[in-house]
A tleap script that builds the chain and sets N, CA, C and O, in Angstrom:
source leaprc.protein.ff14SB
mol = sequence {
  NMET THR VAL GLN TYR ALA VAL PRO ARG ARG
  GLY VAL PRO SER ALA ALA ARG LEU ARG ARG
  TRP ALA ALA LEU ARG PRO ALA GLU VAL THR
  LEU ARG ILE VAL GLY GLU ARG GLU GLY ARG
  ARG LEU ASN ARG THR PHE ARG GLY LYS PRO
  ARG ALA THR ASN VAL LEU SER PHE PRO TYR
  GLY PRO GLN ARG GLY ASP ILE VAL LEU CYS
  HIE PRO VAL ILE ARG ARG GLU ALA ARG ALA
  GLN GLY LYS PRO LEU GLY ALA HIE TYR ALA
  HIE LEU VAL VAL HIE GLY LEU LEU HIE LEU
  CYS GLY TYR ASP HIE GLN ARG PRO ARG GLU
  ALA GLU ARG MET GLU ARG ALA GLU ALA ARG
  LEU LEU ALA ARG ALA GLY PHE ALA ASP PRO
  TYR ALA VAL CGLU
}
set mol.1.N position { -14.487 8.980 12.903 }
set mol.1.CA position { -13.077 9.121 13.195 }
set mol.1.C position { -12.912 10.200 14.241 }
set mol.1.O position { -13.348 11.336 14.059 }
set mol.2.N position { -12.280 9.830 15.334 }
set mol.2.CA position { -12.047 10.756 16.425 }
set mol.2.C position { -10.547 10.868 16.654 }
set mol.2.O position { -9.820 9.877 16.583 }
set mol.3.N position { -10.095 12.080 16.929 }
set mol.3.CA position { -8.699 12.308 17.292 }
set mol.3.C position { -8.683 12.898 18.689 }
set mol.3.O position { -9.369 13.882 18.964 }
set mol.4.N position { -7.899 12.296 19.569 }
set mol.4.CA position { -7.753 12.772 20.947 }
set mol.4.C position { -6.288 13.115 21.192 }
set mol.4.O position { -5.388 12.364 20.815 }
set mol.5.N position { -6.068 14.252 21.823 }
set mol.5.CA position { -4.713 14.667 22.182 }
set mol.5.C position { -4.575 14.618 23.693 }
set mol.5.O position { -5.294 15.315 24.409 }
set mol.6.N position { -3.658 13.801 24.179 }
set mol.6.CA position { -3.342 13.750 25.608 }
set mol.6.C position { -1.974 14.377 25.855 }
set mol.6.O position { -1.379 14.191 26.917 }
set mol.7.N position { -1.484 15.117 24.870 }
set mol.7.CA position { -0.209 15.838 24.954 }
set mol.7.C position { -0.434 17.229 24.370 }
set mol.7.O position { -1.396 17.441 23.632 }
set mol.8.N position { 0.443 18.178 24.694 }
set mol.8.CA position { 0.339 19.484 24.029 }
set mol.8.C position { 0.469 19.289 22.512 }
set mol.8.O position { 1.219 18.427 22.055 }
set mol.9.N position { -0.249 20.078 21.757 }
set mol.9.CA position { -0.295 19.887 20.303 }
set mol.9.C position { 0.932 20.406 19.568 }
set mol.9.O position { 1.087 20.154 18.373 }
set mol.10.N position { 1.788 21.113 20.251 }
set mol.10.CA position { 2.979 21.656 19.594 }
set mol.10.C position { 3.831 20.528 19.007 }
set mol.10.O position { 4.275 19.633 19.725 }
set mol.11.N position { 4.048 20.587 17.709 }
set mol.11.CA position { 4.870 19.596 17.028 }
set mol.11.C position { 4.130 18.328 16.635 }
set mol.11.O position { 4.707 17.457 15.985 }
set mol.12.N position { 2.876 18.209 17.014 }
set mol.12.CA position { 2.075 17.030 16.696 }
set mol.12.C position { 1.243 17.348 15.451 }
set mol.12.O position { 0.724 18.459 15.333 }
set mol.13.N position { 1.106 16.405 14.531 }
set mol.13.CA position { 0.282 16.682 13.348 }
set mol.13.C position { -1.144 17.080 13.732 }
set mol.13.O position { -1.675 16.646 14.754 }
set mol.14.N position { -1.741 17.906 12.897 }
set mol.14.CA position { -3.108 18.363 13.136 }
set mol.14.C position { -4.090 17.206 12.994 }
set mol.14.O position { -3.791 16.189 12.369 }
set mol.15.N position { -5.251 17.380 13.580 }
set mol.15.CA position { -6.311 16.375 13.456 }
set mol.15.C position { -6.679 16.170 11.988 }
set mol.15.O position { -6.970 15.048 11.574 }
set mol.16.N position { -6.669 17.233 11.207 }
set mol.16.CA position { -7.003 17.112 9.783 }
set mol.16.C position { -5.997 16.214 9.052 }
set mol.16.O position { -6.385 15.372 8.242 }
set mol.17.N position { -4.712 16.397 9.340 }
set mol.17.CA position { -3.692 15.552 8.693 }
set mol.17.C position { -3.830 14.106 9.149 }
set mol.17.O position { -3.750 13.189 8.331 }
set mol.18.N position { -4.038 13.892 10.448 }
set mol.18.CA position { -4.197 12.536 10.966 }
set mol.18.C position { -5.406 11.857 10.327 }
set mol.18.O position { -5.339 10.684 9.960 }
set mol.19.N position { -6.506 12.588 10.194 }
set mol.19.CA position { -7.705 12.036 9.557 }
set mol.19.C position { -7.453 11.686 8.091 }
set mol.19.O position { -7.923 10.662 7.597 }
set mol.20.N position { -6.709 12.545 7.406 }
set mol.20.CA position { -6.406 12.297 5.992 }
set mol.20.C position { -5.599 10.998 5.848 }
set mol.20.O position { -5.860 10.202 4.945 }
set mol.21.N position { -4.633 10.789 6.726 }
set mol.21.CA position { -3.842 9.559 6.657 }
set mol.21.C position { -4.688 8.348 7.038 }
set mol.21.O position { -4.558 7.282 6.436 }
set mol.22.N position { -5.548 8.510 8.029 }
set mol.22.CA position { -6.405 7.394 8.445 }
set mol.22.C position { -7.400 7.026 7.347 }
set mol.22.O position { -7.820 5.872 7.255 }
set mol.23.N position { -7.772 7.979 6.530 }
set mol.23.CA position { -8.724 7.712 5.443 }
set mol.23.C position { -8.113 6.860 4.341 }
set mol.23.O position { -8.835 6.400 3.457 }
set mol.24.N position { -6.805 6.638 4.369 }
set mol.24.CA position { -6.170 5.784 3.366 }
set mol.24.C position { -6.674 4.346 3.450 }
set mol.24.O position { -6.662 3.618 2.458 }
set mol.25.N position { -7.108 3.951 4.615 }
set mol.25.CA position { -7.695 2.614 4.820 }
set mol.25.C position { -8.900 2.802 5.729 }
set mol.25.O position { -8.768 2.746 6.951 }
set mol.26.N position { -10.070 3.023 5.146 }
set mol.26.CA position { -11.249 3.342 5.950 }
set mol.26.C position { -11.510 2.333 7.063 }
set mol.26.O position { -11.501 1.119 6.858 }
set mol.27.N position { -11.738 2.878 8.225 }
set mol.27.CA position { -12.056 2.089 9.410 }
set mol.27.C position { -12.724 3.022 10.407 }
set mol.27.O position { -12.573 4.241 10.330 }
set mol.28.N position { -13.446 2.454 11.321 }
set mol.28.CA position { -14.019 3.235 12.412 }
set mol.28.C position { -12.985 3.252 13.517 }
set mol.28.O position { -12.750 2.243 14.182 }
set mol.29.N position { -12.369 4.409 13.707 }
set mol.29.CA position { -11.189 4.443 14.562 }
set mol.29.C position { -11.139 5.698 15.422 }
set mol.29.O position { -11.631 6.762 15.045 }
set mol.30.N position { -10.533 5.538 16.582 }
set mol.30.CA position { -10.148 6.671 17.424 }
set mol.30.C position { -8.638 6.689 17.455 }
set mol.30.O position { -8.009 5.687 17.796 }
set mol.31.N position { -8.047 7.820 17.103 }
set mol.31.CA position { -6.600 8.020 17.217 }
set mol.31.C position { -6.355 8.807 18.495 }
set mol.31.O position { -6.958 9.861 18.698 }
set mol.32.N position { -5.493 8.315 19.340 }
set mol.32.CA position { -5.154 9.005 20.585 }
set mol.32.C position { -3.650 9.238 20.616 }
set mol.32.O position { -2.862 8.296 20.536 }
set mol.33.N position { -3.267 10.498 20.732 }
set mol.33.CA position { -1.857 10.870 20.802 }
set mol.33.C position { -1.520 11.040 22.281 }
set mol.33.O position { -2.129 11.852 22.978 }
set mol.34.N position { -0.544 10.264 22.751 }
set mol.34.CA position { -0.223 10.246 24.173 }
set mol.34.C position { 1.234 10.604 24.426 }
set mol.34.O position { 2.055 10.655 23.511 }
set mol.35.N position { 1.525 10.851 25.696 }
set mol.35.CA position { 2.889 11.081 26.146 }
set mol.35.C position { 3.542 9.783 26.588 }
set mol.35.O position { 2.945 8.708 26.526 }
set mol.36.N position { 4.767 9.912 27.030 }
set mol.36.CA position { 5.570 8.759 27.431 }
set mol.36.C position { 4.923 7.964 28.569 }
set mol.36.O position { 4.894 6.735 28.523 }
set mol.37.N position { 4.418 8.641 29.566 }
set mol.37.CA position { 3.858 7.945 30.731 }
set mol.37.C position { 2.663 7.066 30.347 }
set mol.37.O position { 2.604 5.894 30.721 }
set mol.38.N position { 1.721 7.633 29.607 }
set mol.38.CA position { 0.549 6.841 29.202 }
set mol.38.C position { 0.950 5.733 28.237 }
set mol.38.O position { 0.434 4.618 28.318 }
set mol.39.N position { 1.864 6.033 27.331 }
set mol.39.CA position { 2.342 5.016 26.401 }
set mol.39.C position { 2.993 3.843 27.120 }
set mol.39.O position { 2.768 2.687 26.764 }
set mol.40.N position { 3.799 4.144 28.130 }
set mol.40.CA position { 4.463 3.102 28.913 }
set mol.40.C position { 3.427 2.263 29.680 }
set mol.40.O position { 3.508 1.035 29.703 }
set mol.41.N position { 2.467 2.934 30.297 }
set mol.41.CA position { 1.434 2.239 31.069 }
set mol.41.C position { 0.620 1.288 30.173 }
set mol.41.O position { 0.373 0.140 30.543 }
set mol.42.N position { 0.214 1.767 29.015 }
set mol.42.CA position { -0.571 0.935 28.105 }
set mol.42.C position { 0.242 -0.247 27.573 }
set mol.42.O position { -0.268 -1.364 27.492 }
set mol.43.N position { 1.484 -0.006 27.216 }
set mol.43.CA position { 2.323 -1.083 26.684 }
set mol.43.C position { 2.599 -2.133 27.763 }
set mol.43.O position { 2.624 -3.330 27.475 }
set mol.44.N position { 2.803 -1.691 28.984 }
set mol.44.CA position { 3.030 -2.624 30.095 }
set mol.44.C position { 1.754 -3.433 30.376 }
set mol.44.O position { 1.808 -4.651 30.545 }
set mol.45.N position { 0.630 -2.754 30.422 }
set mol.45.CA position { -0.639 -3.411 30.739 }
set mol.45.C position { -1.070 -4.401 29.663 }
set mol.45.O position { -1.497 -5.510 29.986 }
set mol.46.N position { -0.967 -4.023 28.400 }
set mol.46.CA position { -1.529 -4.842 27.335 }
set mol.46.C position { -0.526 -5.708 26.582 }
set mol.46.O position { -0.917 -6.652 25.897 }
set mol.47.N position { 0.773 -5.394 26.702 }
set mol.47.CA position { 1.772 -6.203 25.995 }
set mol.47.C position { 2.847 -6.733 26.922 }
set mol.47.O position { 3.702 -7.511 26.500 }
set mol.48.N position { 2.814 -6.322 28.184 }
set mol.48.CA position { 3.808 -6.805 29.137 }
set mol.48.C position { 5.196 -6.246 28.916 }
set mol.48.O position { 6.178 -6.814 29.393 }
set mol.49.N position { 5.291 -5.143 28.198 }
set mol.49.CA position { 6.591 -4.515 27.907 }
set mol.49.C position { 6.765 -3.291 28.800 }
set mol.49.O position { 5.819 -2.521 28.966 }
set mol.50.N position { 7.946 -3.089 29.378 }
set mol.50.CA position { 8.131 -2.032 30.380 }
set mol.50.C position { 8.398 -0.625 29.847 }
set mol.50.O position { 8.730 0.270 30.624 }
set mol.51.N position { 8.263 -0.417 28.550 }
set mol.51.CA position { 8.551 0.908 27.995 }
set mol.51.C position { 7.460 1.309 27.010 }
set mol.51.O position { 6.681 0.474 26.551 }
set mol.52.N position { 7.420 2.579 26.699 }
set mol.52.CA position { 6.470 3.077 25.702 }
set mol.52.C position { 6.907 2.599 24.324 }
set mol.52.O position { 8.094 2.392 24.071 }
set mol.53.N position { 5.940 2.428 23.447 }
set mol.53.CA position { 6.217 2.059 22.066 }
set mol.53.C position { 5.563 3.088 21.149 }
set mol.53.O position { 4.752 3.895 21.603 }
set mol.54.N position { 5.902 3.066 19.883 }
set mol.54.CA position { 5.412 4.094 18.967 }
set mol.54.C position { 3.907 4.004 18.702 }
set mol.54.O position { 3.224 5.029 18.698 }
set mol.55.N position { 3.383 2.806 18.482 }
set mol.55.CA position { 1.962 2.658 18.152 }
set mol.55.C position { 1.408 1.383 18.781 }
set mol.55.O position { 2.066 0.343 18.804 }
set mol.56.N position { 0.202 1.489 19.282 }
set mol.56.CA position { -0.543 0.343 19.795 }
set mol.56.C position { -1.914 0.354 19.127 }
set mol.56.O position { -2.528 1.409 18.973 }
set mol.57.N position { -2.382 -0.812 18.738 }
set mol.57.CA position { -3.704 -0.943 18.125 }
set mol.57.C position { -4.569 -1.819 19.006 }
set mol.57.O position { -4.132 -2.855 19.505 }
set mol.58.N position { -5.802 -1.384 19.188 }
set mol.58.CA position { -6.763 -2.112 20.000 }
set mol.58.C position { -8.020 -2.359 19.168 }
set mol.58.O position { -8.939 -1.540 19.181 }
set mol.59.N position { -8.069 -3.478 18.447 }
set mol.59.CA position { -9.253 -3.768 17.641 }
set mol.59.C position { -10.429 -4.172 18.520 }
set mol.59.O position { -10.247 -4.837 19.539 }
set mol.60.N position { -11.626 -3.774 18.128 }
set mol.60.CA position { -12.809 -4.221 18.843 }
set mol.60.C position { -13.941 -4.560 17.882 }
set mol.60.O position { -15.115 -4.446 18.231 }
set mol.61.N position { -13.592 -4.968 16.698 }
set mol.61.CA position { -14.545 -5.401 15.690 }
set mol.61.C position { -13.894 -5.289 14.331 }
set mol.61.O position { -12.800 -4.737 14.210 }
set mol.62.N position { -14.558 -5.810 13.294 }
set mol.62.CA position { -13.971 -5.701 11.956 }
set mol.62.C position { -13.737 -4.236 11.571 }
set mol.62.O position { -14.672 -3.437 11.523 }
set mol.63.N position { -12.500 -3.907 11.302 }
set mol.63.CA position { -12.090 -2.563 10.892 }
set mol.63.C position { -12.572 -1.494 11.871 }
set mol.63.O position { -12.981 -0.404 11.469 }
set mol.64.N position { -12.518 -1.824 13.150 }
set mol.64.CA position { -12.914 -0.885 14.204 }
set mol.64.C position { -11.910 -0.994 15.338 }
set mol.64.O position { -11.414 -2.079 15.641 }
set mol.65.N position { -11.616 0.137 15.961 }
set mol.65.CA position { -10.746 0.081 17.118 }
set mol.65.C position { -10.094 1.402 17.442 }
set mol.65.O position { -10.425 2.448 16.884 }
set mol.66.N position { -9.161 1.318 18.362 }
set mol.66.CA position { -8.402 2.475 18.819 }
set mol.66.C position { -6.949 2.309 18.422 }
set mol.66.O position { -6.401 1.207 18.455 }
set mol.67.N position { -6.337 3.414 18.048 }
set mol.67.CA position { -4.906 3.447 17.757 }
set mol.67.C position { -4.292 4.497 18.672 }
set mol.67.O position { -4.727 5.648 18.696 }
set mol.68.N position { -3.280 4.086 19.421 }
set mol.68.CA position { -2.593 4.980 20.345 }
set mol.68.C position { -1.202 5.241 19.779 }
set mol.68.O position { -0.436 4.313 19.521 }
set mol.69.N position { -0.894 6.515 19.593 }
set mol.69.CA position { 0.402 6.943 19.059 }
set mol.69.C position { 1.143 7.702 20.147 }
set mol.69.O position { 0.617 8.673 20.693 }
set mol.70.N position { 2.353 7.274 20.467 }
set mol.70.CA position { 3.133 7.914 21.527 }
set mol.70.C position { 4.070 8.958 20.913 }
set mol.70.O position { 5.095 8.627 20.318 }
set mol.71.N position { 3.690 10.214 21.074 }
set mol.71.CA position { 4.422 11.304 20.423 }
set mol.71.C position { 5.920 11.341 20.745 }
set mol.71.O position { 6.719 11.445 19.815 }
set mol.72.N position { 6.343 11.262 22.013 }
set mol.72.CA position { 7.791 11.333 22.264 }
set mol.72.C position { 8.574 10.213 21.579 }
set mol.72.O position { 9.680 10.445 21.089 }
set mol.73.N position { 8.023 9.023 21.541 }
set mol.73.CA position { 8.704 7.899 20.885 }
set mol.73.C position { 8.763 8.140 19.382 }
set mol.73.O position { 9.806 7.936 18.762 }
set mol.74.N position { 7.667 8.566 18.803 }
set mol.74.CA position { 7.621 8.817 17.357 }
set mol.74.C position { 8.597 9.924 16.975 }
set mol.74.O position { 9.298 9.816 15.969 }
set mol.75.N position { 8.642 10.983 17.769 }
set mol.75.CA position { 9.569 12.084 17.499 }
set mol.75.C position { 11.014 11.597 17.545 }
set mol.75.O position { 11.808 11.929 16.664 }
set mol.76.N position { 11.362 10.812 18.568 }
set mol.76.CA position { 12.741 10.289 18.679 }
set mol.76.C position { 13.087 9.388 17.494 }
set mol.76.O position { 14.173 9.492 16.924 }
set mol.77.N position { 12.157 8.505 17.128 }
set mol.77.CA position { 12.415 7.598 16.004 }
set mol.77.C position { 12.592 8.362 14.700 }
set mol.77.O position { 13.488 8.046 13.917 }
set mol.78.N position { 11.761 9.349 14.458 }
set mol.78.CA position { 11.872 10.124 13.221 }
set mol.78.C position { 13.237 10.797 13.137 }
set mol.78.O position { 13.887 10.776 12.092 }
set mol.79.N position { 13.662 11.391 14.242 }
set mol.79.CA position { 15.001 12.026 14.254 }
set mol.79.C position { 16.092 11.000 14.006 }
set mol.79.O position { 16.976 11.223 13.178 }
set mol.80.N position { 16.041 9.873 14.715 }
set mol.80.CA position { 17.086 8.849 14.599 }
set mol.80.C position { 17.137 8.265 13.190 }
set mol.80.O position { 18.209 7.899 12.708 }
set mol.81.N position { 15.989 8.175 12.531 }
set mol.81.CA position { 15.919 7.594 11.188 }
set mol.81.C position { 16.065 8.637 10.088 }
set mol.81.O position { 16.069 8.295 8.905 }
set mol.82.N position { 16.185 9.905 10.467 }
set mol.82.CA position { 16.329 10.966 9.489 }
set mol.82.C position { 15.094 11.151 8.627 }
set mol.82.O position { 15.200 11.512 7.455 }
set mol.83.N position { 13.918 10.904 9.203 }
set mol.83.CA position { 12.657 11.020 8.469 }
set mol.83.C position { 11.903 12.264 8.918 }
set mol.83.O position { 12.027 12.684 10.068 }
set mol.84.N position { 11.126 12.851 8.021 }
set mol.84.CA position { 10.235 13.923 8.468 }
set mol.84.C position { 9.220 13.349 9.462 }
set mol.84.O position { 8.734 12.232 9.288 }
set mol.85.N position { 8.912 14.114 10.487 }
set mol.85.CA position { 7.984 13.654 11.516 }
set mol.85.C position { 6.634 13.271 10.916 }
set mol.85.O position { 6.056 12.255 11.300 }
set mol.86.N position { 6.130 14.066 9.986 }
set mol.86.CA position { 4.846 13.760 9.367 }
set mol.86.C position { 4.853 12.432 8.635 }
set mol.86.O position { 3.876 11.686 8.696 }
set mol.87.N position { 5.937 12.128 7.948 }
set mol.87.CA position { 6.033 10.860 7.219 }
set mol.87.C position { 6.011 9.684 8.191 }
set mol.87.O position { 5.391 8.656 7.918 }
set mol.88.N position { 6.688 9.839 9.320 }
set mol.88.CA position { 6.719 8.748 10.298 }
set mol.88.C position { 5.339 8.570 10.932 }
set mol.88.O position { 4.884 7.442 11.125 }
set mol.89.N position { 4.677 9.677 11.255 }
set mol.89.CA position { 3.314 9.593 11.783 }
set mol.89.C position { 2.386 8.915 10.772 }
set mol.89.O position { 1.617 8.026 11.139 }
set mol.90.N position { 2.452 9.325 9.511 }
set mol.90.CA position { 1.594 8.729 8.489 }
set mol.90.C position { 1.813 7.224 8.428 }
set mol.90.O position { 0.857 6.451 8.355 }
set mol.91.N position { 3.082 6.812 8.457 }
set mol.91.CA position { 3.401 5.385 8.427 }
set mol.91.C position { 2.775 4.659 9.614 }
set mol.91.O position { 2.182 3.593 9.445 }
set mol.92.N position { 2.898 5.219 10.796 }
set mol.92.CA position { 2.393 4.541 11.983 }
set mol.92.C position { 0.867 4.548 12.059 }
set mol.92.O position { 0.274 3.614 12.600 }
set mol.93.N position { 0.231 5.577 11.531 }
set mol.93.CA position { -1.231 5.576 11.449 }
set mol.93.C position { -1.667 4.435 10.528 }
set mol.93.O position { -2.563 3.667 10.875 }
set mol.94.N position { -1.041 4.322 9.366 }
set mol.94.CA position { -1.366 3.251 8.422 }
set mol.94.C position { -1.062 1.890 9.045 }
set mol.94.O position { -1.851 0.955 8.911 }
set mol.95.N position { 0.063 1.778 9.717 }
set mol.95.CA position { 0.447 0.524 10.376 }
set mol.95.C position { -0.635 0.104 11.376 }
set mol.95.O position { -1.066 -1.049 11.391 }
set mol.96.N position { -1.062 1.050 12.205 }
set mol.96.CA position { -2.107 0.765 13.178 }
set mol.96.C position { -3.419 0.380 12.522 }
set mol.96.O position { -4.098 -0.542 12.974 }
set mol.97.N position { -3.778 1.084 11.457 }
set mol.97.CA position { -5.015 0.761 10.728 }
set mol.97.C position { -4.987 -0.655 10.173 }
set mol.97.O position { -5.978 -1.382 10.248 }
set mol.98.N position { -3.854 -1.038 9.619 }
set mol.98.CA position { -3.753 -2.383 9.065 }
set mol.98.C position { -3.894 -3.441 10.153 }
set mol.98.O position { -4.480 -4.498 9.918 }
set mol.99.N position { -3.364 -3.165 11.335 }
set mol.99.CA position { -3.582 -4.100 12.448 }
set mol.99.C position { -5.076 -4.223 12.745 }
set mol.99.O position { -5.572 -5.323 12.991 }
set mol.100.N position { -5.788 -3.108 12.724 }
set mol.100.CA position { -7.236 -3.149 12.972 }
set mol.100.C position { -7.973 -3.947 11.891 }
set mol.100.O position { -9.055 -4.485 12.128 }
set mol.101.N position { -7.370 -4.012 10.712 }
set mol.101.CA position { -7.987 -4.728 9.594 }
set mol.101.C position { -7.482 -6.169 9.480 }
set mol.101.O position { -7.729 -6.841 8.478 }
set mol.102.N position { -6.780 -6.633 10.500 }
set mol.102.CA position { -6.371 -8.033 10.535 }
set mol.102.C position { -4.964 -8.343 10.087 }
set mol.102.O position { -4.564 -9.508 10.102 }
set mol.103.N position { -4.198 -7.347 9.690 }
set mol.103.CA position { -2.814 -7.591 9.289 }
set mol.103.C position { -1.956 -7.803 10.531 }
set mol.103.O position { -2.269 -7.314 11.616 }
set mol.104.N position { -0.866 -8.545 10.344 }
set mol.104.CA position { 0.074 -8.768 11.438 }
set mol.104.C position { 1.476 -8.893 10.854 }
set mol.104.O position { 1.643 -8.942 9.636 }
set mol.105.N position { 2.473 -8.943 11.716 }
set mol.105.CA position { 3.857 -9.060 11.236 }
set mol.105.C position { 4.675 -9.978 12.132 }
set mol.105.O position { 5.879 -9.781 12.300 }
set mol.106.N position { 4.026 -10.971 12.701 }
set mol.106.CA position { 4.728 -11.908 13.581 }
set mol.106.C position { 5.577 -12.909 12.802 }
set mol.106.O position { 6.625 -13.338 13.285 }
set mol.107.N position { 5.141 -13.279 11.621 }
set mol.107.CA position { 5.887 -14.224 10.795 }
set mol.107.C position { 6.401 -13.484 9.558 }
set mol.107.O position { 5.784 -12.513 9.121 }
set mol.108.N position { 7.514 -13.928 8.996 }
set mol.108.CA position { 8.088 -13.221 7.843 }
set mol.108.C position { 7.106 -13.008 6.691 }
set mol.108.O position { 7.071 -11.922 6.112 }
set mol.109.N position { 6.324 -14.001 6.356 }
set mol.109.CA position { 5.382 -13.864 5.234 }
set mol.109.C position { 4.309 -12.814 5.548 }
set mol.109.O position { 3.939 -12.019 4.684 }
set mol.110.N position { 3.812 -12.820 6.793 }
set mol.110.CA position { 2.828 -11.820 7.217 }
set mol.110.C position { 3.440 -10.425 7.184 }
set mol.110.O position { 2.803 -9.465 6.751 }
set mol.111.N position { 4.679 -10.325 7.646 }
set mol.111.CA position { 5.366 -9.028 7.675 }
set mol.111.C position { 5.524 -8.471 6.267 }
set mol.111.O position { 5.306 -7.281 6.038 }
set mol.112.N position { 5.902 -9.327 5.327 }
set mol.112.CA position { 6.058 -8.877 3.937 }
set mol.112.C position { 4.734 -8.372 3.379 }
set mol.112.O position { 4.685 -7.338 2.713 }
set mol.113.N position { 3.667 -9.105 3.653 }
set mol.113.CA position { 2.335 -8.698 3.176 }
set mol.113.C position { 1.937 -7.348 3.769 }
set mol.113.O position { 1.418 -6.480 3.066 }
set mol.114.N position { 2.182 -7.182 5.058 }
set mol.114.CA position { 1.820 -5.933 5.725 }
set mol.114.C position { 2.672 -4.774 5.215 }
set mol.114.O position { 2.157 -3.681 4.979 }
set mol.115.N position { 3.966 -5.008 5.045 }
set mol.115.CA position { 4.856 -3.955 4.548 }
set mol.115.C position { 4.466 -3.517 3.140 }
set mol.115.O position { 4.501 -2.325 2.832 }
set mol.116.N position { 4.095 -4.464 2.283 }
set mol.116.CA position { 3.644 -4.108 0.921 }
set mol.116.C position { 2.389 -3.249 0.987 }
set mol.116.O position { 2.268 -2.262 0.260 }
set mol.117.N position { 1.458 -3.622 1.855 }
set mol.117.CA position { 0.219 -2.850 1.996 }
set mol.117.C position { 0.520 -1.447 2.528 }
set mol.117.O position { -0.063 -0.469 2.059 }
set mol.118.N position { 1.419 -1.346 3.496 }
set mol.118.CA position { 1.790 -0.033 4.031 }
set mol.118.C position { 2.388 0.839 2.937 }
set mol.118.O position { 1.996 1.994 2.765 }
set mol.119.N position { 3.335 0.280 2.203 }
set mol.119.CA position { 4.001 1.051 1.142 }
set mol.119.C position { 3.000 1.507 0.088 }
set mol.119.O position { 3.074 2.642 -0.385 }
set mol.120.N position { 2.066 0.636 -0.284 }
set mol.120.CA position { 1.060 0.968 -1.296 }
set mol.120.C position { 0.163 2.115 -0.814 }
set mol.120.O position { -0.086 3.063 -1.559 }
set mol.121.N position { -0.318 2.028 0.424 }
set mol.121.CA position { -1.188 3.078 0.959 }
set mol.121.C position { -0.437 4.395 1.121 }
set mol.121.O position { -0.966 5.455 0.788 }
set mol.122.N position { 0.775 4.335 1.622 }
set mol.122.CA position { 1.561 5.556 1.818 }
set mol.122.C position { 1.899 6.219 0.487 }
set mol.122.O position { 1.935 7.447 0.401 }
set mol.123.N position { 2.145 5.428 -0.544 }
set mol.123.CA position { 2.424 5.988 -1.874 }
set mol.123.C position { 1.226 6.795 -2.370 }
set mol.123.O position { 1.399 7.832 -3.011 }
set mol.124.N position { 0.014 6.325 -2.076 }
set mol.124.CA position { -1.189 7.062 -2.476 }
set mol.124.C position { -1.241 8.443 -1.832 }
set mol.124.O position { -1.853 9.362 -2.376 }
set mol.125.N position { -0.606 8.586 -0.685 }
set mol.125.CA position { -0.581 9.875 0.017 }
set mol.125.C position { 0.688 10.666 -0.299 }
set mol.125.O position { 0.900 11.743 0.258 }
set mol.126.N position { 1.533 10.139 -1.190 }
set mol.126.CA position { 2.735 10.855 -1.591 }
set mol.126.C position { 3.950 10.610 -0.721 }
set mol.126.O position { 4.914 11.372 -0.780 }
set mol.127.N position { 3.924 9.555 0.091 }
set mol.127.CA position { 5.069 9.240 0.953 }
set mol.127.C position { 5.882 8.107 0.356 }
set mol.127.O position { 5.353 7.224 -0.320 }
set mol.128.N position { 7.188 8.153 0.624 }
set mol.128.CA position { 8.094 7.106 0.161 }
set mol.128.C position { 7.859 5.821 0.952 }
set mol.128.O position { 7.304 5.843 2.050 }
set mol.129.N position { 8.289 4.718 0.378 }
set mol.129.CA position { 8.218 3.420 1.044 }
set mol.129.C position { 9.075 3.488 2.310 }
set mol.129.O position { 10.282 3.712 2.219 }
set mol.130.N position { 8.476 3.301 3.483 }
set mol.130.CA position { 9.250 3.424 4.717 }
set mol.130.C position { 10.252 2.277 4.901 }
set mol.130.O position { 11.123 2.348 5.768 }
set mol.131.N position { 10.130 1.228 4.093 }
set mol.131.CA position { 11.036 0.067 4.224 }
set mol.131.C position { 12.115 0.059 3.166 }
set mol.131.O position { 12.988 -0.808 3.188 }
set mol.132.N position { 12.080 1.004 2.239 }
set mol.132.CA position { 13.090 1.037 1.169 }
set mol.132.C position { 14.442 1.413 1.756 }
set mol.132.O position { 14.553 2.329 2.570 }
set mol.133.N position { 15.448 0.697 1.333 }
set mol.133.CA position { 16.819 0.969 1.769 }
set mol.133.C position { 17.435 1.940 0.788 }
set mol.133.O position { 17.411 1.720 -0.423 }
set mol.134.N position { 17.987 3.014 1.321 }
set mol.134.CA position { 18.608 4.026 0.436 }
set mol.134.C position { 20.057 3.780 0.253 }
set mol.134.O position { 20.726 4.532 -0.456 }
savepdb mol mol.pdb
quit
């Protein structure tokens, strides 16, 4: 497990916390925390979308791959959703890991399966279900 920071670390979870969340679903993974520019470039190149997104997963074998987390997007989403930044990061790390393990959310049934798995893994780490409506 490798953690790479392409942004200043201020306000970004520590490598130890990121590793702890990634260990919820063991995989051979590199986590890369990026800024808006790199996030936008990667999303445009690999998904054809003109803006940065919160998380991108790049699988390259069974339970192996890279997960790119865009800090500015994650920070904005956490604020807008009224969530602690760490909880949102944990959710997106788990979300990315599940993509590396073959989960998807393109169809409603797949999305439900993935959301249940996310909630189950996050509960093990002491986080609330990110999909629960309050």
